[in-house]
C-alpha positions as CSV (number, residue, x, y, z in Angstrom):
1,M,1.5,-64.4,-16.3
2,N,3.4,-65.5,-13.2
3,K,2.6,-64.5,-9.7
4,R,5.6,-62.2,-9.4
5,A,4.5,-60.2,-12.5
6,V,1.0,-59.9,-11.1
7,I,2.3,-58.5,-7.8
8,L,4.5,-56.0,-9.6
9,I,1.7,-54.8,-11.9
10,S,-0.6,-54.5,-8.9
11,S,2.0,-52.5,-7.0
12,L,2.5,-50.1,-9.9
13,A,-1.2,-49.7,-10.3
14,A,-1.6,-48.9,-6.6
15,V,1.2,-46.2,-6.8
16,V,-0.4,-44.7,-9.9
17,I,-3.8,-44.5,-8.2
18,A,-2.3,-43.0,-5.1
19,V,-0.5,-40.3,-7.1
20,V,-3.6,-39.5,-9.1
21,L,-5.7,-39.3,-5.9
22,A,-3.0,-37.1,-4.2
23,C,-2.9,-34.8,-7.2
24,S,-6.7,-34.4,-7.2
25,I,-7.2,-34.2,-3.5
26,F,-4.4,-31.8,-2.8
27,A,-4.8,-29.6,-5.9
28,V,-5.5,-25.9,-5.3
29,G,-9.1,-25.4,-5.9
30,E,-9.7,-22.1,-4.1
31,V,-7.5,-19.1,-3.1
32,R,-9.2,-16.8,-0.6
33,V,-8.4,-13.6,1.2
34,V,-8.8,-13.5,5.0
35,T,-8.8,-10.4,7.2
36,G,-9.5,-9.4,10.7
37,A,-12.9,-8.0,11.7
38,D,-11.4,-4.5,11.8
39,V,-10.1,-4.7,8.2
40,A,-12.5,-4.2,5.3
41,L,-11.4,-5.0,1.7
42,D,-13.8,-4.5,-1.1
43,E,-14.5,-7.3,-3.5
44,E,-12.4,-5.8,-6.3
45,T,-9.4,-5.6,-4.0
46,Q,-9.8,-9.1,-2.8
47,K,-10.0,-10.4,-6.4
48,G,-6.9,-8.4,-7.2
49,I,-5.0,-9.9,-4.3
50,V,-6.0,-13.4,-5.5
51,A,-4.8,-12.6,-9.0
52,A,-1.6,-11.1,-7.7
53,A,-0.8,-14.1,-5.5
54,G,-0.1,-16.1,-8.7
55,V,-1.3,-19.4,-7.3
56,K,-2.4,-21.6,-10.2
57,E,-5.6,-23.5,-9.8
58,G,-4.9,-27.2,-10.0
59,S,-1.3,-27.0,-8.7
60,S,-0.3,-28.9,-5.6
61,I,-0.7,-27.0,-2.3
62,F,2.6,-28.6,-1.2
63,S,4.5,-26.8,-4.0
64,L,3.2,-23.4,-2.9
65,D,6.0,-20.8,-2.6
66,E,4.8,-18.7,0.4
67,Q,7.6,-16.1,0.0
68,A,6.7,-15.5,-3.7
69,V,3.0,-15.2,-2.9
70,T,3.8,-12.6,-0.2
71,A,6.1,-10.7,-2.4
72,N,3.6,-10.7,-5.3
73,V,0.7,-9.4,-3.2
74,E,2.7,-6.7,-1.3
75,A,4.2,-5.4,-4.6
76,A,0.8,-5.1,-6.2
77,F,-0.9,-3.7,-3.1
78,P,1.6,-1.6,-1.1
79,E,-1.1,-0.9,1.6
80,V,-1.5,-4.6,2.3
81,K,0.6,-6.7,4.6
82,V,0.5,-10.4,4.2
83,I,0.6,-12.0,7.7
84,T,0.5,-15.7,6.9
85,I,-0.2,-18.1,4.0
86,E,-2.2,-21.1,5.2
87,R,-3.0,-24.4,3.4
88,G,-6.4,-25.8,4.1
89,F,-7.0,-29.4,3.1
90,P,-8.0,-30.7,0.8
91,G,-7.2,-27.7,-1.6
92,T,-7.7,-24.3,-0.1
93,V,-5.1,-21.5,0.2
94,S,-5.8,-18.6,2.5
95,V,-3.9,-15.4,2.3
96,N,-4.3,-13.7,5.7
97,C,-3.9,-9.9,5.2
98,A,-3.8,-6.7,7.3
99,L,-3.7,-3.1,6.2
100,R,-0.5,-1.1,6.8
101,T,-0.9,2.2,8.6
102,P,0.9,5.2,7.1
103,F,1.7,7.8,9.8
104,I,5.0,9.4,8.6
105,Y,5.6,11.6,5.6
106,V,8.8,12.7,4.1
107,A,9.6,14.9,1.2
108,C,10.4,13.3,-2.2
109,E,10.4,14.1,-5.8
110,G,6.8,15.0,-6.8
111,G,5.5,15.6,-3.3
112,Y,5.6,13.5,-0.2
113,A,6.0,9.8,0.5
114,L,3.7,8.3,3.1
115,L,5.5,5.6,5.2
116,D,4.3,3.0,7.7
117,R,6.2,1.7,10.8
118,E,8.5,-0.5,8.6
119,L,9.2,2.6,6.4
120,K,7.4,1.1,3.5
121,V,6.2,3.7,0.9
122,I,2.5,3.3,0.9
123,K,1.8,6.0,-1.6
124,I,3.1,9.3,-3.0
125,V,0.9,12.4,-2.5
126,S,1.3,15.9,-4.0
127,S,0.5,17.8,-0.8
128,A,1.4,17.3,2.9
129,P,-1.3,15.2,4.8
130,G,-3.1,16.6,7.8
131,E,-3.3,15.4,11.4
132,G,-2.3,11.9,12.3
133,Y,1.1,12.1,10.5
134,M,4.6,12.9,11.7
135,F,6.7,15.0,9.3
136,A,10.3,13.7,8.9
137,G,12.1,16.9,7.9
138,G,15.6,17.8,7.0
139,Y,15.7,14.8,4.6
140,T,14.5,14.2,1.1
141,L,13.8,10.6,-0.1
142,S,15.3,9.9,-3.5
143,S,13.7,7.5,-5.9
144,A,10.6,7.1,-3.9
145,Q,8.3,4.4,-5.2
146,A,5.1,2.9,-3.8
147,G,5.8,-0.6,-2.5
148,A,9.5,0.1,-1.8
149,F,11.1,0.4,1.6
150,A,12.9,3.7,2.5
151,D,16.4,3.2,3.9
152,I,16.5,5.9,6.7
153,P,18.3,4.3,9.7
154,W,17.7,7.2,12.1
155,L,14.0,7.2,11.3
156,K,13.7,3.5,11.8
157,A,15.5,3.8,15.1
158,L,13.2,6.6,16.2
159,V,10.1,4.4,15.4
160,A,11.6,1.6,17.4
161,G,12.2,3.9,20.3
162,G,8.6,5.1,20.1
163,E,7.3,1.6,20.1
164,S,9.4,0.6,23.1
165,N,7.4,3.3,24.9
166,Y,4.1,2.1,23.6
167,F,3.8,4.8,20.9
168,M,2.5,2.8,17.9
169,N,1.6,4.4,14.6
170,Q,-0.5,7.5,15.0
171,R,0.2,7.6,18.7
172,L,3.8,8.4,17.9
173,A,2.7,11.0,15.3
174,Y,0.5,12.6,18.0
175,L,3.4,12.8,20.4
176,L,5.8,14.1,17.8
177,P,4.1,16.0,15.0
178,S,7.5,16.6,13.4
179,V,11.1,15.5,13.7
180,T,13.9,17.3,11.9
181,Y,17.2,15.7,11.0
182,H,20.3,17.9,11.2
183,G,23.3,16.4,9.5
184,G,26.9,17.3,9.8
185,E,29.7,16.4,12.2
186,N,27.5,16.4,15.2
187,A,24.3,15.1,13.5
188,Y,21.2,15.1,15.7
189,L,17.4,14.7,15.7
190,D,15.2,17.6,16.9
191,M,11.8,16.1,17.8
192,L,9.1,18.6,18.4
193,T,6.4,17.4,20.9
194,N,2.8,18.2,20.9
195,T,3.3,20.6,23.9
196,G,6.1,22.5,22.1
197,A,9.1,20.9,23.9
198,H,12.0,19.7,21.9
199,L,13.6,16.3,22.5
200,I,17.2,16.2,21.2
201,V,18.9,12.9,20.3
202,Y,22.3,12.8,18.7
203,D,22.8,10.5,15.7
204,E,25.3,8.3,17.4
205,G,25.0,5.0,19.3
206,D,21.6,3.6,20.1
207,I,19.0,6.2,19.0
208,A,16.1,4.2,20.2
209,H,17.5,3.9,23.7
210,M,18.4,7.6,23.8
211,F,14.9,8.5,22.8
212,S,13.6,6.5,25.8
213,L,15.9,8.5,28.1
214,V,14.9,12.0,26.9
215,Y,11.3,11.0,26.7
216,A,11.4,9.8,30.3
217,A,12.7,13.1,31.4
218,Y,10.1,15.0,29.4
219,K,7.3,12.8,30.7
220,G,8.5,13.2,34.2
221,C,8.3,17.0,34.1
222,L,5.0,16.9,32.1
223,F,3.2,14.8,34.7
224,G,5.0,16.2,37.7
225,E,7.0,13.0,38.4
226,S,10.2,15.0,39.0
227,E,9.1,17.9,41.3
228,N,12.6,18.6,42.6
229,S,14.1,18.8,39.2
230,P,15.0,22.3,37.8
231,Y,12.7,21.7,34.8
232,A,9.7,20.4,36.7
233,Y,6.4,21.0,34.9
234,S,8.1,22.5,31.8
235,Q,6.1,21.8,28.7
236,S,8.5,23.6,26.3
237,G,12.2,24.1,26.1
238,W,14.8,21.6,25.1
239,F,15.6,18.2,26.6
240,Y,19.0,16.8,25.6
241,P,21.6,14.1,26.6
242,Q,24.9,15.1,28.0
243,A,27.8,12.7,29.0
244,E,29.1,13.4,32.5
245,S,31.5,11.2,34.5
246,G,31.1,8.2,32.2
247,R,27.3,8.3,32.2
248,V,24.6,10.0,30.2
249,N,22.3,12.5,32.0
250,I,19.4,14.4,30.5
251,K,19.6,18.1,30.7
252,Y,17.0,20.8,30.2
253,S,17.4,24.3,28.7
254,Q,15.0,27.0,27.8
255,T,17.1,27.9,24.9
256,A,18.4,25.6,22.1
257,P,21.6,23.7,23.2
258,V,22.6,23.1,19.6
259,A,23.3,25.6,16.8
């Protein structure tokens, strides 16, 4: 055997050894569920998440499809949100999870669908939930299924408007126990506050921004920030936008301004 052949065989052997070592060192040996200190998942649920992830033991951590793992877990467990998928060398996969917070309920066939801030259907219940939930009325969700996302643009915009004013999850439900959607040519949202006042936003343009405007007027009178306004200290009545001279002003009425 000549020197060139020896070198070629040695090189091939080194490549094979490297491949074998890589396959063994970077093979998935453990899939684990990681949560924050404020999230408690029982052992059965954690095992279910690992099974649903579909990561095969022995497969390479480099071939891991993070989007598929996320989709698999969230489809099997609608109440779980996958935050990140992390690879830990030499062969550990961590599925970092949080729990979704349902705080909206909307009528659907068979009862009510409980939704989180992303309008994901967490579960279907037969009766309306108690405190801590905002009722989205005037609308019936068709084909509601746990794990699916509800396509309700005006409700998504309302949630965004609430969050821009630091009303996250149950805080928004506390502020607005119910919101009723009125369709038609001049569609609008009638949001009932916890003091009995109504915040009106028309379903046109930027609903999230308009929510911020009517909420600011309501908050101003509620906390005495607008002492010279005609609706100062009012905790009821109707706050609504009205276009005047090319700008939007927030008006107040003790009677409903819409039919």
